[in-house]
C-alpha positions in Angstrom: -143.4 -53.7 44.4 -142.4 -56.1 41.8 -138.8 -54.9 42.1 -138.9 -55.4 45.9 -140.2 -59.0 45.5 -137.5 -59.8 43.0 -134.7 -58.1 45.0 -132.3 -60.5 46.6 -131.6 -58.3 49.6 -135.1 -58.3 50.9 -136.3 -61.2 53.1 -139.9 -60.0 52.9 -142.0 -59.1 49.9 -145.3 -57.5 49.0 -148.2 -59.9 48.7 -150.9 -57.3 48.0 -151.3 -53.5 47.9 -154.4 -51.3 47.8 -155.0 -47.6 47.7 -157.5 -46.0 50.1 -158.5 -42.7 51.6 -158.8 -39.4 49.8 -157.5 -40.8 46.6 -160.8 -42.5 46.1 -162.9 -39.4 46.7 -163.6 -36.3 44.6 -161.4 -33.9 46.5 -159.5 -31.6 44.1 -156.2 -31.8 45.9 -154.6 -34.8 47.6 -152.3 -34.5 50.6 -150.8 -37.9 49.9 -151.5 -41.3 48.3 -152.5 -43.8 51.0 -151.3 -47.3 50.2 -151.9 -50.3 52.3 -149.7 -53.3 51.8 -149.5 -56.8 53.1 -146.1 -58.5 53.4 -145.0 -62.1 53.3 -141.8 -63.8 54.3 -139.7 -65.1 51.5 -138.3 -67.8 53.9 -140.9 -70.1 55.2 -138.8 -71.7 57.9 -139.1 -69.5 61.0 -135.7 -70.4 62.5 -134.0 -69.6 59.2 -135.9 -66.4 58.9 -134.8 -65.3 62.3 -131.2 -66.2 61.6 -131.0 -64.2 58.4 -133.0 -61.3 59.9 -130.5 -60.9 62.7 -127.5 -61.3 60.4 -128.9 -58.8 57.9 -129.7 -56.3 60.6 -126.2 -56.5 62.0 -124.7 -56.2 58.6 -126.8 -53.1 57.8 -124.5 -51.0 60.0 -127.5 -49.5 61.8 -127.8 -49.3 65.6 -130.9 -50.8 67.1 -132.0 -49.6 70.5 -134.2 -52.6 71.1 -134.0 -56.2 70.1 -137.5 -55.9 68.6 -136.2 -53.2 66.3 -133.5 -55.5 65.1 -136.0 -58.3 64.4 -138.2 -55.9 62.4 -135.3 -54.9 60.2 -136.6 -56.8 57.1 -140.0 -55.0 57.2 -138.3 -51.6 57.9 -135.9 -52.1 55.1 -138.7 -52.9 52.7 -140.7 -49.9 53.8 -137.8 -47.6 53.3 -137.4 -49.0 49.8 -141.1 -48.6 48.9 -141.3 -45.1 50.5 -138.1 -44.0 48.8 -138.1 -40.8 50.9 -141.2 -39.6 49.1 -143.8 -37.4 50.9 -146.3 -38.4 48.3 -146.9 -41.9 49.6 -148.5 -42.7 52.9 -147.7 -46.3 53.6 -149.7 -48.5 56.0 -148.8 -52.1 56.7 -151.4 -52.6 59.4 -153.4 -55.5 58.1 -156.3 -54.7 60.4 -156.7 -51.3 58.8 -158.6 -52.6 55.8 -160.3 -55.5 57.6 -163.4 -53.4 57.7 -165.3 -54.1 54.5 -166.8 -50.5 54.8 -163.5 -48.9 54.1 -163.3 -48.2 50.4 -160.2 -49.3 48.6 -158.9 -50.4 45.2 -156.4 -53.2 44.9 -153.5 -52.1 42.8 -151.1 -55.0 43.1 -151.4 -58.7 43.9 -148.5 -61.2 43.8 -149.9 -64.3 42.2 -147.4 -66.3 44.3 -144.6 -65.2 46.6 -141.5 -64.6 44.4 -138.7 -66.5 46.1 -135.6 -65.0 44.6 -133.1 -64.8 47.5 -129.9 -66.5 48.4 -129.2 -68.0 51.7 -126.5 -66.3 53.8 
């Protein structure tokens, strides 16, 4: 997560991450490690963020069936990087998932402040 925050190619970073689910229980075997993460935009200006998002998505060489898919490219690219094709991690970026205080979790990463280490296109 530190690497993703410092990486120039990502326009979003990880603000916080927590583990939850079976990892926090006494089960002898885990199916996967459930990690919830909260992202932040490295670019605060919304217009600039949209401009670089569209540019990065088009430069990625990927095809997007919907415009919404194109706009979510920064988040998708970050998720692919974090997942790294591993079946061990179950990533969840739904911020409402852990809004319930009854859901047990342990915070494993907190960015003290968003790391802005990017270069404008």
